[in-house]
N, C-alpha and C positions, 0 to 999 in steps of 0.2 A: 228645749226651747232655744231659738236663736233670735237675737235682736240685732238689727242693722241700724247704724247711725248714718245720717246723711248730712254732711257738713260742706256746703258750698262756700267758696271764698274768692275774694278779689282784693289783692293788695292788703292782706291781713297778717303779714309775717309777725309783726310785733304782738298781735293778739294770739296767734296760733302758738307762739312760743310759750305763752302762759296757759292757754286753753287745753292743749293736748295732754300735758302732764296731769292737769286737774281731772280730766275725763278718765284717764288711766287709773288714777287713784280711786275714783268712785267704783270703777268696774272691778278693781282688785278685791273689793269687799263682797262681790257676788259669787255664789257657787252654783253649779249645775246649769249655767246659762252660757251659750256660745255667743260671742260678740264679733261683729265686723264693723269697721269704721270706714265709710266711703268718703274720701276727701275729693272734692271736685273744684279744680282751678278754672275760674272763668276768665282766662287770659290775663292773669296778673302781670303788671309791669315791674313789680319788685321781685324779691327773692323768695316769695312765698312757696312756690313749687319746689325749689331746691331745698328750702328749709324742711318741708314735709318729707322729701325724699331721704334726707339725712336723718331726720328724726325717726322715721320708720326703720331705717337700716339698723339703728342702735337700740330701738325700743325692745324692752323685755316684757311688754304687756301681753296678757292672755288674749287680747283682742287681735283679730286679723285685719290688717290695714289693706285698703285698696286706694290707689292714687290715680286720678284721671285729670287730663288737661283737655279742655274743649278745643276743637279745631277752629270754630268761629265763635264770636261773642254770643253767649246764650242768655246773659243776665240771670236773674233769680230763677225764673221758670226753666230756662235751658239747663242751668247747672243742677237744679233739683231733679229734672227729668233724667239726666244721666245717672245721678245717684240712686234714684228710685228703680230705674231699669236694671241697674247692676246689683241691687240689693237682693239677697237670698234669704233674709230672715223672715220669721213668722210675723214680726212687727218691725215697723220703721219709726225711728225717732228723729225728728227734724229739729235742728237748733241753729241759731245764728252763730257766726264765728267772731263776732265783735266783742265778746265777753259780756254782753248785756244779759244773755241767758246763762245763769249760773249753774255749773255742773253739779253743785251740791244737791240739786233737786232730782238728779238721775235716780237715786234709790226710791224716791216717791213714785216716779214713773214706773220703775220695774215692779214695785209692790203692787200697783194697780194693774199692770200688764198680767202679772201672775193670777190676779183675780178674774181675768178674762174679759175686761172691758174692751169694747171695739175701738174706742177713741179715748185718749187721756190728754186733757188740755191743761197746760200751765198758763193760768190767767195772770197777766201782769197787773199787780195791784197799785203800783206807784208810777205809772207811765205819765210823763209830763208831755203834753202835746197841745198845739194851738187849739183854741175853742172850735174853730171851723172843722178841724180834723176829728175832734171828739164828737161833734154833731154829725158829721158824715158817717162815722162808725156806728153811732146810735141808730141812724136810719138803716144802715147795712144790716145790723143785728135784728132790728124790728121786722124788716122785710122777710128774713129767713125764719124768724120766729113764727110769723103768720103762715108762711109757706109750709113749714114742717110741723107746725103745732107742737113745737118743742122749745121750752124756754131755757136758754143757756146764757151764762154771763157774757160770752162772746162767741161769735161764729168765725172769728179770725184771730189767729195767734201763730207765731213762728215756732214756739217750743211745744210740740205736740207729738204724741205717739199714736200711730195708726196700725190696726191689724192690716197686714199687707193686702189681703184680698179686696179691701175697700178702696185702695189707691193704686190698683194694678190696671193695666190696659187702658190708660187714659188717652184721650185724643191730643192733649198737650197744646192747647191754644195759648197765645201770649198772655202772660200774667195769670195763668191758671193756679199758680201757687197761692194766690190770694183767696182761693175758694176750696181748698182741700177739705175743710170740715163740711161744708154743704155737699161737696161731691161725694164724700164718704157716706154721709147720711142718705143721700139720694141712691147710692149703690147698696143700701141695706144695713148700714151700721145703726145699731139701736142703743146699746149700752154705752153711756158716755160718763166719764168721771172728770170733774173739774177740781183743781186745787190752786191756791194762790202762790204766785212766785214773785219775788222782788226783782225789779228791773235794775241792773247795775248800770252805772255810768260807763259810757264807752271809754276805753283806755287809750285807744289810738284811732286816728281817722275820724271822719264825720260824714253825715248823710247830706246829700245834695238834692233838693227838690223844691218846687214852688207849691206851697200848701194849697193855694187857691186853684191852680190848674189840676193838682192831684185830686181834689174833691170833685171838680167839674168833670174831668175825663173819667174819674172813677165811677161816677154815677152812670155815665153813658156805657162804660164797660160792664157795669153790673147788669144793666138791662139786656145787653147782648149775651152775657153769660146765662141769665135766666132763660132767655129764648132758646139758647143751645141746649140747656138742660131739659126744657119742656119738650123739645123735639127728639130727645133721646140720645144726644151725643155722649152723655156720661153714664148711660145705663149699662 
């Protein structure tokens, strides 16, 4: 079995410095599995790319590293697209590089991958978000629960493992990364495992967004995504 990790980053040098050794430590505990780690730089303005280059050069990890730098700004979807397209594993594990997703949960993902689940979701149990965002996510989850007749704790999470066949050959519209779980289910994924993960505080950097605009435009975007899915764009 081969597992690919996809780690997009933008100006995350301080976090990558801590994250990569933690991932390597967890992978060192696993036997009979081949690992590749796809690092995708979304045009960082700090030394993130150079750090990764040097880290890989001196790494003694069993994992095979691949490092990419986008030619144009891809944001989350563009960076993940590059990582997914280059992944050669039977499964793809996505995780954020801001240290909010804790590598200590990697063994739990691998345990459930070995059991053959199509999707393994790390459900954030202590996420602190404005009420309007929580409300928006509840609506998001309810819509997909009705559509797929499948009750999940969440239909949206960044720390997830997918059987590659269910996230291959995607059309890659803007912000499709927000819909990977519905896309995979639409493409035939049936067995899904959820387990709780703690959300760490960001060590370095911060998010920038207007929560009200995010919910408003997110709803419009959701309707457009559902329309695309209904006409077979993700089949």
